[in-house]
C-alpha positions as CSV (number, residue, x, y, z in Angstrom):
1,M,-26.0,-9.6,12.5
2,L,-25.4,-6.2,10.9
3,I,-27.5,-5.4,7.9
4,I,-27.1,-2.5,5.4
5,K,-30.4,-1.9,3.7
6,N,-31.3,-0.2,0.4
7,G,-27.8,0.8,-0.6
8,T,-26.3,1.7,-4.0
9,I,-23.4,-0.7,-3.9
10,L,-20.1,0.1,-5.7
11,D,-19.2,-3.2,-7.5
12,V,-15.6,-2.3,-8.4
13,K,-14.8,-5.7,-9.9
14,N,-17.6,-5.4,-12.5
15,S,-17.6,-1.7,-12.9
16,Q,-21.3,-1.3,-12.0
17,L,-23.7,-0.1,-9.4
18,V,-25.8,-2.7,-7.7
19,Y,-28.9,-1.9,-5.6
20,G,-29.6,-4.1,-2.6
21,D,-28.8,-5.1,0.9
22,I,-25.6,-6.5,2.6
23,S,-25.6,-8.8,5.6
24,I,-22.5,-9.0,7.9
25,L,-21.8,-11.7,10.4
26,D,-18.6,-12.5,12.4
27,G,-16.6,-9.8,10.6
28,K,-17.4,-11.1,7.1
29,I,-19.8,-10.3,4.4
30,K,-22.5,-13.0,4.6
31,G,-24.8,-12.0,1.8
32,I,-25.5,-9.5,-0.9
33,E,-29.1,-9.5,-2.2
34,K,-32.3,-7.6,-2.4
35,N,-34.8,-7.4,0.5
36,I,-32.8,-9.2,3.2
37,E,-35.1,-9.9,6.1
38,T,-34.2,-8.4,9.5
39,G,-34.8,-9.6,13.0
40,E,-35.2,-7.8,16.3
41,E,-31.6,-8.6,17.3
42,D,-30.1,-7.3,14.0
43,T,-28.4,-3.9,13.8
44,V,-29.8,-2.2,10.7
45,I,-28.3,0.7,8.7
46,D,-30.6,2.3,6.1
47,A,-28.4,3.3,3.2
48,Q,-31.2,4.6,1.0
49,G,-29.8,7.1,-1.5
50,K,-26.2,6.5,-0.3
51,I,-23.2,5.0,-2.0
52,V,-21.9,1.8,-0.3
53,A,-18.3,1.3,-1.2
54,P,-15.5,-1.1,-0.2
55,G,-13.1,0.3,2.3
56,F,-10.3,2.0,0.3
57,I,-6.7,0.9,0.4
58,D,-3.4,2.8,0.2
59,A,-0.7,0.3,-0.9
60,H,2.2,2.6,0.1
61,C,2.3,4.9,3.1
62,H,4.0,5.5,6.4
63,L,0.9,5.6,8.6
64,G,1.8,5.3,12.3
65,L,5.6,5.7,11.7
66,M,5.5,9.4,11.3
67,G,2.7,11.2,13.0
68,D,1.4,14.8,12.9
69,S,3.4,15.9,16.0
70,V,6.6,17.6,14.9
71,G,9.9,16.4,16.4
72,F,12.1,13.4,17.2
73,E,9.6,11.5,19.3
74,N,7.0,11.0,16.6
75,D,9.4,10.1,13.7
76,D,10.3,6.4,13.4
77,V,10.1,6.2,9.6
78,N,13.9,6.0,8.8
79,E,16.6,4.1,10.8
80,K,19.4,6.4,9.7
81,S,22.3,4.5,11.3
82,E,23.2,2.3,8.3
83,P,21.9,1.9,4.8
84,I,21.0,-1.8,4.9
85,T,18.3,-2.7,7.4
86,P,16.1,-5.5,6.0
87,H,15.5,-6.9,9.5
88,L,13.5,-3.9,10.7
89,R,9.8,-4.5,11.1
90,A,7.2,-1.7,10.7
91,I,5.0,-3.2,13.3
92,D,7.6,-2.5,16.0
93,A,7.1,1.2,15.5
94,L,3.4,1.6,14.5
95,D,1.3,3.6,16.8
96,P,-2.4,3.0,16.2
97,M,-3.2,5.5,18.9
98,D,-2.0,8.3,16.7
99,R,-4.9,10.4,15.5
100,V,-3.9,9.8,11.9
101,F,-5.4,6.3,12.1
102,E,-8.8,7.8,13.2
103,E,-8.6,10.4,10.4
104,A,-7.9,7.6,8.0
105,Y,-11.0,5.5,8.7
106,Q,-13.1,8.5,9.1
107,G,-12.1,9.3,5.6
108,G,-13.0,5.9,4.3
109,I,-9.6,4.3,4.3
110,T,-9.8,0.9,6.0
111,S,-6.5,-0.8,5.1
112,V,-2.9,0.2,4.3
113,A,0.5,-1.1,3.5
114,T,2.8,0.9,5.8
115,G,6.5,0.8,6.5
116,P,9.9,2.4,6.5
117,G,10.9,5.4,4.4
118,S,13.5,5.8,1.7
119,A,16.6,7.0,3.4
120,N,18.1,3.5,3.3
121,V,18.9,1.3,0.3
122,I,17.0,-1.5,2.1
123,G,14.7,0.1,4.7
124,G,12.9,-2.9,6.2
125,Q,9.6,-4.7,6.2
126,F,6.2,-3.2,5.3
127,A,3.0,-4.5,7.0
128,A,-0.5,-4.6,5.7
129,V,-2.9,-3.5,8.5
130,K,-6.4,-2.3,9.2
131,T,-6.8,1.3,10.3
132,F,-9.1,0.6,13.2
133,G,-7.9,-0.7,16.5
134,K,-5.8,-0.1,19.6
135,R,-3.2,-2.9,19.4
136,I,-1.3,-3.3,16.1
137,D,-1.0,-7.1,16.6
138,K,-4.7,-7.4,16.2
139,M,-4.9,-5.1,13.2
140,I,-2.4,-7.0,11.0
141,I,-3.7,-8.4,7.7
142,K,-0.3,-9.7,6.6
143,E,3.2,-9.1,7.9
144,P,5.6,-8.8,6.2
145,I,3.8,-7.7,3.0
146,A,6.9,-6.3,1.2
147,M,10.5,-5.4,1.6
148,K,11.3,-1.7,1.1
149,C,14.2,-0.6,-1.0
150,A,15.0,2.8,-2.4
151,F,16.7,4.3,-5.5
152,G,17.4,7.9,-6.5
153,E,18.0,11.0,-4.5
154,N,17.2,10.0,-0.9
155,P,19.8,7.3,0.0
156,K,22.7,9.1,-1.7
157,R,21.7,12.4,-0.3
158,F,21.4,11.2,3.3
159,Y,24.5,9.0,3.4
160,G,26.5,11.3,1.1
161,T,26.3,14.0,3.7
162,K,27.8,11.5,6.2
163,G,30.6,10.5,3.8
164,K,29.3,6.9,3.8
165,M,28.2,4.7,0.9
166,P,26.1,5.2,-1.1
167,T,27.0,8.7,-2.4
168,T,25.9,7.8,-5.9
169,R,23.2,5.9,-7.7
170,M,25.9,3.3,-8.6
171,G,26.6,2.9,-4.9
172,T,22.9,2.4,-4.2
173,A,22.6,-0.3,-6.8
174,G,25.9,-1.9,-5.8
175,L,24.8,-2.2,-2.1
176,L,21.5,-3.7,-3.1
177,R,23.1,-6.2,-5.4
178,E,25.7,-7.1,-2.8
179,T,23.1,-7.7,-0.1
180,L,20.8,-9.8,-2.3
181,F,23.8,-11.9,-3.4
182,K,24.8,-12.5,0.2
183,A,21.2,-13.5,1.0
184,K,21.1,-15.8,-2.0
185,E,24.3,-17.6,-0.9
186,Y,22.9,-17.7,2.7
187,L,19.7,-19.4,1.5
188,R,21.7,-21.8,-0.8
189,K,23.8,-23.0,2.2
190,I,20.6,-23.5,4.3
191,E,19.0,-25.5,1.6
192,L,22.2,-27.6,1.0
193,A,22.4,-28.3,4.7
194,G,18.9,-29.8,4.9
195,D,18.3,-31.1,8.4
196,D,22.0,-31.1,9.3
197,E,22.3,-28.2,11.7
198,S,26.1,-28.4,11.8
199,K,26.3,-27.5,8.1
200,K,23.9,-24.5,8.3
201,P,25.5,-21.0,8.2
202,N,25.4,-18.9,11.4
203,F,22.1,-17.2,11.8
204,D,22.1,-13.7,10.2
205,M,18.9,-11.7,11.0
206,K,19.4,-9.3,8.0
207,L,19.9,-12.1,5.5
208,E,17.1,-14.2,7.0
209,A,14.7,-11.3,6.5
210,L,15.5,-11.4,2.8
211,I,14.6,-15.0,2.3
212,P,10.9,-14.3,1.6
213,V,12.0,-11.9,-1.1
214,L,14.2,-14.6,-2.8
215,K,11.5,-17.2,-2.5
216,K,9.0,-14.7,-4.1
217,E,6.8,-14.8,-1.1
218,I,6.9,-11.0,-0.9
219,P,8.1,-8.4,-3.4
220,L,10.7,-5.7,-3.1
221,K,8.9,-2.4,-2.8
222,A,11.0,-0.1,-4.9
223,H,11.0,3.7,-4.2
224,A,11.8,5.0,-7.7
225,H,10.9,8.4,-9.3
226,K,13.2,9.0,-12.3
227,A,13.2,6.9,-15.4
228,N,16.8,5.7,-14.9
229,D,16.0,4.7,-11.4
230,I,12.9,2.8,-12.5
231,F,15.0,0.9,-15.1
232,T,17.7,0.1,-12.5
233,A,15.1,-1.3,-10.2
234,I,13.7,-3.5,-13.0
235,R,17.3,-4.6,-14.0
236,I,18.1,-5.8,-10.4
237,A,14.7,-7.5,-10.0
238,K,15.4,-9.5,-13.2
239,E,19.0,-10.3,-12.2
240,F,17.9,-11.9,-8.9
241,D,14.5,-13.2,-10.3
242,V,12.5,-11.5,-7.5
243,R,9.1,-9.8,-7.5
244,M,8.9,-6.0,-7.3
245,T,6.5,-3.2,-7.3
246,L,7.5,0.2,-8.7
247,D,6.4,2.8,-6.2
248,H,6.0,6.5,-7.0
249,S,7.0,6.2,-10.7
250,T,7.0,10.0,-11.3
251,D,8.7,9.7,-14.7
252,A,6.6,6.7,-15.9
253,R,4.6,8.7,-18.5
254,A,7.8,9.3,-20.5
255,I,8.6,5.5,-20.6
256,V,5.2,4.0,-20.6
257,D,5.7,1.8,-23.7
258,E,8.8,0.2,-22.1
259,L,6.9,-0.3,-18.8
260,A,3.9,-1.8,-20.6
261,E,6.3,-4.6,-21.9
262,E,7.7,-5.2,-18.4
263,K,4.4,-6.0,-16.6
264,F,5.4,-4.7,-13.2
265,D,2.7,-3.3,-11.0
266,M,3.0,0.4,-10.2
267,I,1.9,2.4,-7.2
268,V,1.6,6.0,-8.4
269,G,2.0,9.2,-6.4
270,P,1.9,11.3,-4.3
271,S,0.8,13.6,-7.1
272,L,-0.6,16.5,-5.0
273,G,1.6,19.3,-3.8
274,H,4.6,21.1,-5.0
275,R,7.8,19.6,-6.4
276,T,10.2,19.6,-3.5
277,K,13.2,17.9,-5.2
278,V,14.7,17.3,-8.7
279,E,13.3,13.8,-9.2
280,L,9.7,15.1,-8.7
281,F,10.0,17.5,-11.7
282,N,7.5,15.5,-13.8
283,K,5.0,14.9,-11.0
284,S,1.4,14.9,-12.4
285,F,-2.0,13.5,-12.0
286,K,-1.9,12.5,-15.6
287,T,0.5,9.6,-14.9
288,A,-2.2,7.3,-13.5
289,G,-4.4,7.5,-16.6
290,V,-1.5,7.1,-19.0
291,L,-0.2,4.0,-17.3
292,N,-3.7,2.5,-16.9
293,K,-4.6,3.0,-20.6
294,A,-1.3,1.2,-21.4
295,G,-2.6,-1.9,-19.6
296,I,-0.4,-1.5,-16.5
297,R,-2.1,-2.3,-13.2
298,I,-1.8,0.7,-10.9
299,A,-2.7,1.8,-7.4
300,I,-2.8,5.4,-6.3
301,T,-0.9,6.4,-3.2
302,T,-0.9,9.4,-0.8
303,D,2.5,8.4,0.5
304,S,1.0,9.6,3.8
305,P,2.1,11.7,5.6
306,V,3.2,13.5,2.4
307,I,-0.6,13.8,1.7
308,P,-2.9,13.0,4.6
309,L,-4.3,9.5,4.1
310,Q,-7.9,10.6,4.2
311,H,-7.4,12.5,0.9
312,L,-6.8,9.3,-1.0
313,P,-10.3,9.5,-2.7
314,L,-9.5,13.2,-3.6
315,C,-6.3,12.0,-5.3
316,A,-8.2,9.5,-7.3
317,G,-10.7,12.1,-8.3
318,L,-8.0,14.5,-9.4
319,A,-6.6,11.6,-11.5
320,V,-10.0,11.3,-13.2
321,K,-9.9,15.0,-14.0
322,D,-6.6,14.4,-15.7
323,G,-7.6,11.5,-17.8
324,L,-8.1,8.3,-15.7
325,D,-11.4,6.5,-16.2
326,K,-13.7,6.9,-13.3
327,W,-14.2,3.2,-12.6
328,E,-10.5,2.6,-13.0
329,A,-10.0,5.4,-10.4
330,F,-12.2,3.5,-7.9
331,K,-10.3,0.3,-8.7
332,A,-7.0,2.1,-8.1
333,I,-7.9,2.7,-4.5
334,S,-9.7,-0.6,-3.8
335,I,-9.3,-3.9,-5.8
336,Y,-6.1,-3.0,-7.6
337,P,-4.1,-2.3,-4.4
338,A,-5.6,-5.4,-2.9
339,E,-4.4,-7.5,-5.8
340,I,-1.0,-5.8,-5.9
341,L,-0.6,-6.7,-2.2
342,G,-1.9,-10.2,-2.7
343,L,-4.8,-9.6,-0.4
344,E,-7.7,-9.7,-2.9
345,D,-9.2,-12.7,-1.1
346,R,-9.9,-10.6,1.9
347,I,-10.2,-6.9,1.0
348,G,-10.7,-4.6,-2.0
349,S,-14.3,-5.3,-3.0
350,I,-17.7,-6.0,-1.6
351,D,-18.1,-9.8,-2.1
352,V,-19.5,-12.6,0.0
353,G,-16.8,-14.1,2.3
354,K,-14.5,-11.1,2.3
355,D,-13.7,-9.0,5.3
356,A,-16.6,-6.6,6.1
357,D,-14.7,-3.4,5.4
358,I,-17.4,-1.2,4.0
359,V,-17.9,2.6,3.9
360,I,-21.2,4.4,3.4
361,W,-20.9,7.7,1.5
362,S,-23.3,10.5,1.1
363,K,-22.5,10.5,-2.7
364,S,-19.8,9.3,-5.0
365,P,-16.5,9.2,-3.0
366,L,-14.7,11.0,-5.9
367,E,-16.9,14.1,-5.4
368,L,-15.3,16.9,-3.4
369,D,-18.4,17.3,-1.2
370,A,-18.8,13.6,-0.5
371,N,-19.0,12.7,3.2
372,V,-18.4,9.4,5.0
373,E,-21.5,8.5,7.0
374,Y,-20.4,5.1,8.3
375,T,-17.1,3.2,8.3
376,I,-17.3,-0.5,9.0
377,I,-14.1,-2.5,9.6
378,D,-14.1,-6.2,10.2
379,G,-17.9,-6.0,10.7
380,K,-17.7,-3.4,13.4
381,I,-18.9,0.2,13.1
382,A,-15.7,2.1,13.6
383,Y,-17.2,5.5,12.7
384,R,-20.6,7.1,12.2
385,K,-21.1,10.7,11.3
């Protein structure tokens, strides 16, 4: 058994610090209490004076699909041959041997939702994975976790230069609607056929991939920065009665009252760095605090590799500097992304029965000079300083 002794535990669900010990067995948190007895066979970590936090989570990134090495070989984030590719699976490209995974867990990030980029109107299937391991099949938490779709500049810019649809925002919305309608009809025919194989439509891998979206088993993961793109995403989600998260949401501060009424979860960022295109004009760390105060559930994202994943706590700290409550900042990189991804039963907080994804910090993770001293993932020590 692995036992963490004398730690200051970050209880993100209840916004409080708890002093005590944590016992870990078979990859799960077995107990949280004071003065847990240890035996000769136990591995003991003394966390006296340290902060014991849940492993942090980035709910939107491209980890393992676009690595640090420049060039064609290490870029698998966008399949640029056609704009509708829902059948693509992130796990078929993820490379856990890329050093960015190691940098992630050394920085206290233990789980991510990672997947295709935003060149395509429908880019493919995101996966939720742990950041520690050698074989991606053994690192999966849930797959697929979401279906990527994109609005705004990226699809029309890429396909517009090829003279292919979409070349406008209208084209992007039209293609998405058309594909969802085809998938809806495909599903209807399957359901009407029942057990009669002769009446079922011919198998279509693209439409088949969208069935979990139509059944509300997974959400659309909508890349949307500008206010008009956010509203288009919401409009289409309502038309087809599907779940959706609004990712990036750069203009959200300007329309916060409208968004508060809509009750969609929002994944905010990346907010660090310069504004590289028109739709990033209103990029700001203030956005997270404004949305949170309006009652909108948010997660903070690095959009890695846009911002290196290990800087997720830094992004949360900068959001605090610009108005986000400190405890809400912790939640925005732990329990909130877990809830948004539907994984709160396994990750996102330190609770008995959950995966033992725990990080021991030298001080508050939001402080600039905080260091990770231990990272534990699924009960295994992945990193020690």
